[in-house]
N, C-alpha and C positions, 0 to 999 in steps of 0.2 A: 657823419659824425666829424667834429672838428678836431684834428689831431695836431694842430699847431697851437701850442700853449700861448696865452696872452704874454706880452712882453714885460720883462722885469730888467730895470736898468742895470748896467754893470760898467765901471770906469777903470777896470784894470787894464793899464797900458802894455802889460807884458805880452799880451795874446794878439793873434792875428785873427781877424773875423771877416769872413766874406758871406755872400748870400744872405740866408735868414738870420744868420748871427749877427751880421752887420745891421740888419735892419731891426732886429728884436732884441739884440743882447744875449746873455746866457739864460735863456728863459727856462732851462730844465733844472736849474739849480734851487730855485725858490718858486715851487710850483703853485698855482692859484688852485685850491681846492674846489672851485666852481668850474674849473676847466672840465669839459665833458668827458675827456679821455683820463682825467686825473685817477680814478678808482682802477682802471685797468693798468695804468702806468704803475701804481704802487704794487699792485699784485703781481705784475710781471718781474719787477725788481726782486720780490720777495722769492718767486719761483726761480729765477735765475740764481739767485745766492743759494737756495737749497741745493740746487744741482751741482753748482760748483763746489761746494763742501762735500756733498756726497761723493764726488769723483776726485777729492783729494787735489784740486787745483791749485791750492795755496802754495804748492812746490813747484808749479809748472811755469814756463815762459809763456805770457798770455797777451794776446792781441785783441783789443776791442776795435773791431773793423768798422768804420762809420761810426764813431762814438761820439760825435757833436763835441760839446764841451768837455767830455771826458768825466762825466760825473762818476761813473763807475771806475775810472782809472784813478781818480783822486782817492776815492773810498777805500779801494783795496790797497793801494800804496800806502795809505796810512796804517794799514795792518800788516806792512811789510812784504806784500806780494809783489813778484816781477811782472808787472803789467804795463803796457803803453797802448796807446791809441793812434789811430789814423782816420783823418777825416779831410775831405776835399775842401771843406769851408772854414776850418778852424785849426789853429796851431797853438801850442803853449809848451811848457816845459817838457810834459811827458805825453802830448799829442802831436804828431807829425802831420804836416800837410801831405796828402796823397790820395791817389784814387784807388777803389776797390779792384778796378780791373788792371792795375798795375802796381800791386803792393811793394813797398820799399824795403823788402826782406830777402834773403837768400833762400834757396830750396830747403825744405825739411827743417826749418828753424824753430818752429813753435809747437809747444805742446798742447794749447788751448787756443781757441778763436771764438769770440762772441760776434755774432752778426745780428743785431737786435733792432728790429724795425727799420730796415735799411733796404732789402731787396725789392720793395714795392716802390722805392723811388726811382729805381733803374728801369730802363726800357728792356724788354725781353731778351733781346741779344746780349745785352750787358749783364743781365743776371746771370747767363751761362758763364760768361767771362770772369765775373766776380768770384763764383763758385770754383771755377777752374783754378784762379788765383789762389784762393784760400787753400785748396788741395795742394797745390805746388808748394806753399811755405809751411805746410803742416807736416810733422812727424807721422810716420806710420803708427796707427793705434791712437793718435791724438783726439782731443776732444772737441767737437763743434757745437756751440748752442745758437740756434736760430730762432728768431721771434718774428712773426708776421701777422698783419691783419688778414682776416678770411673773408674773401668776397662772397663765400657761400654760407655765412653765418645763418642762424634760424629764421630770423626776421627778413633778411635779404631774400631767402627762398620763398616766403610767404608773399613778398611783394612781387616777385616774379611770376609766382603761380596765379595770384589773384588779381593783379594790376599790370602785368606784363612789363613791369618796370625795373631795371637794374638798380639796386641800392648799392652805391659804391662805398668803399670805406673811407674815401676822402675825394676831394675834387681831382678829377683825371690829372690835371696839371701838377698836382702834388703826389699822386701815387700812379704814374703811368704805367707802371708794372703790375698792378692789381691782379690777382689770381685767386681761385679757390685753395684752400689749404691742401687739398689732396694733389693739386697740380704742383705745388711747392715741394711736396713730399717726393713726388717722383722726379722732379728736378734735382733735388738734393741726392737722392739715391743714384741718379744717372751719374753723378760726379764721385761715386764710390765712396759715399758715406752711408754707413749703416744706422738705422734709427734705433736708438735704444730707448727712448721714452717720448711720448707725446703728451703735452699738457695743453688743456684749454682754459681760458679766463673769459669769463663772461658769457653764458649761454643766453642768446637774446630771445628767449621766449617773450611773447608781447608784454605780459605784465611786468616782468623783470627789466625789459628793455625800456619800457616808458619810466619805470621808477628811476632807473640809474640816469637816464638822460635829463630826467627833471631835478634830481637830487645828487649830483656827482659827489658832492662833499661828504654825503652821508652814506656813501654807498661801497667804500673800500672793504669795510667789515662784512657786508653782504656778499660780495664777490669772493672774499677769502673763505667765507663759509660754503658758497656754492662750488668752490673748487674741490670740496671734499666729495661732491655727490656725482653719481655716475652718469652725468649727461654725456651723450655722444661727443667725441672731441670736435667733431667737425660742425656741431651746432653753435660753437663759441665764436665770438667776435676776434678774440686774439688765441693763436696756437703757437706753442714753443716746441721745437724739436730739439731733442738731446741726442747727439750722434757721434759714432767713432768713425775715424777715417780708417778705411780698410782697402788700401790699394791692392790690385791684383799682384801676387809673388812674381 
């Protein structure tokens, strides 16, 4: 699956762009509905919004870690939320340039952290370092929401079973830290986060998988409906973990 959106132009001189943002501009702001990842992205943002409101994050100090252009930062600041972003390739008024393995915040400073489709871009050792840094800057009892692509989604399992071929979630150069979702869960809990909820987006059983890949612009509603059905979480291409930071007393 192509998880990099088509480029959209941006001429805003006030921001600093590096890497893919220097090459492609602010590509998450005006998404092409024909991008293959589009229906997953739309449903992911809806699920994140539901979780944030369920846990009353509007009153929190929030960090969107690895936020890119800061689409959610801008959205929630317009609603009066106290949210900032950090990204190694982007800086703007409310997005600070920085690394997930060395977050520019003091200990126990944040109530809520978002880490959305970020960990898979890190090498395995850096995934551990990033989660350790997130734990460092979070208050005990704070909320962490992580979304990841699942290397062991249903169609990927079929590919391995019948063809002996690994179906990656993106090119290895783009997702060097690809893992099955269960491994991500184990990694998260190792850093003293308690899993409160797990949500899957896009169960890739073959008829659904083929339809969504062929008609992404028409599939957001389908995935929204499928989220209500009891497919096993780890059959899904995208998995969201809603966690509580629970350090040992």
